[in-house]
C-alpha angles and dihedrals in degrees: 000000000000091000092053091051090049092050090049091050093051091046091049092050093050095044092044092053091051091047093051090050093048098045096077089051091052090049092050093050097047091101095044131080118320089228091055091048092050091048091049090052090049091050092050090048092050092046091049091050093045094046092049092047094048092047092052093044092052093046091052091056093229121186119263090255095050091044090052090050091053092048092047093050091046093050093048090051090048093051092049091047093050092047091051090047090051092049092048090049091051090050092051092047092049091051092047092050092048090050091048090053091048091049089064089067094058108123094009122138092251093051131235114329105211117212113267095214122082115267134200119260094262094047090043090053090049090049090052091051091050090050091051091047091050090051091051091049091050091049091048091049091049091049091049092050091048092050091047092050090047090050092051092048090049092051091049093048095044090049090052093046092050094046095058100054092038091054090049092048091050093049092048092046091051091048090052091046093051092044093235096120110118093203112023091181092059090048090052091050091049091049089052090051093051092046090052090050092050090047091053090050092050091047091052092049091050092048092048092049090052091050095048092046091052091240096122108123116203125205102202121204137158112266136159120253087221091061092046092052092044093053092047093050091048090052094048096042096091092054091046091052091048091054096039094245122143120224118213123189104159097121100065120126114210093237116163117234135178107233143127099274095204095050095043090049087055090050093053091042092054091049092048094047090048091049094046093049091051097044118087122236115287088024126129130237110196126198120198137172130191136174121224128182097279107015148027115236124200119189137190116198121191138179099240094132094251138282121267109257094239089056097050094088090053098051094098095043118120111266096005113143102167133221130300094297089064100034111125111254126223112260119250110263100011146325128325118258090235095233101108100094098262120111093187089231096115093254101111098083092042088055089048092055093044094052094044092049089048085060088053089251135116137238123210141166135204137169122261131181107304096352145010137277125224115202131196116195121194116198124244090254088068094051120089114212 
């Protein structure tokens, strides 16, 4: 036992001396190449092993032949260890360089080009993170481009919508000024209608800006879905009568929900106005509400003839008006009075989605037989048992 302790002591002294000599080199190379650092660590390890072996061999008073055998074996092992360390360092450096080249493609139009050569687990994990980051950047860029295109479309549409009533107001004002208006009362009524329409458009723009800026403040209270639907139908009834559309609200469950009554009434009003304007005369607009296990779903079904499937994802976009199937129709017997909460600028459904999402809900649309159905789902957290 004493001899083993003595051998361990000599080996520790030799290896410790080599380690102390190699530590400054490792510290100096910590900012250099990984391959060089790995090779330096291998050299220090080999030197520590060799020094410990030589110290023990000398302490054991081996013969010259035996001592030479020990030194030869130790040197061969050292050479093999250093060669393997150099090869491993080259492999790590090659993987790092390939990953650095691939990192330059992060966020590019073609996406992240992962290295073709095999990588270690750490570098492979880093490559996967770079690929995920590149995908998120591409998604963000696509979303930004979509928002920018939507903003430009909105500006173009709003400019067009403002130009038409303003031109009409100017013409009517000039006719009244010059005294050439045959029926001044009719001109005054038409001016009031156009002003109401412009006011509705400005109100919608202001509401939409508050929603998109996250400045929409909700005053939640417990109300019945039945009351919400009843108020919305009462508000849209004049427009429905004017256009010859029948409103039906017989499938409404009196489920209690915790919402901002004013904002949700506006949501239902926008959906009803949109449905009435797109439903032909003698058509039916049906409102329903049901309570499932984890949510309350309100739906408005119209007779618009349906929305083309490629356009369904765009229905709730700001400024979107749709194709001919969703083009507002002229009311039977004359123009609308413009006081039904719809500016006609394609903002109503965007406001609907913004308000519903502010309530932690979701808004969706799908085609049904002869029309389409808009649904509003409120989460279970908003439902009072």
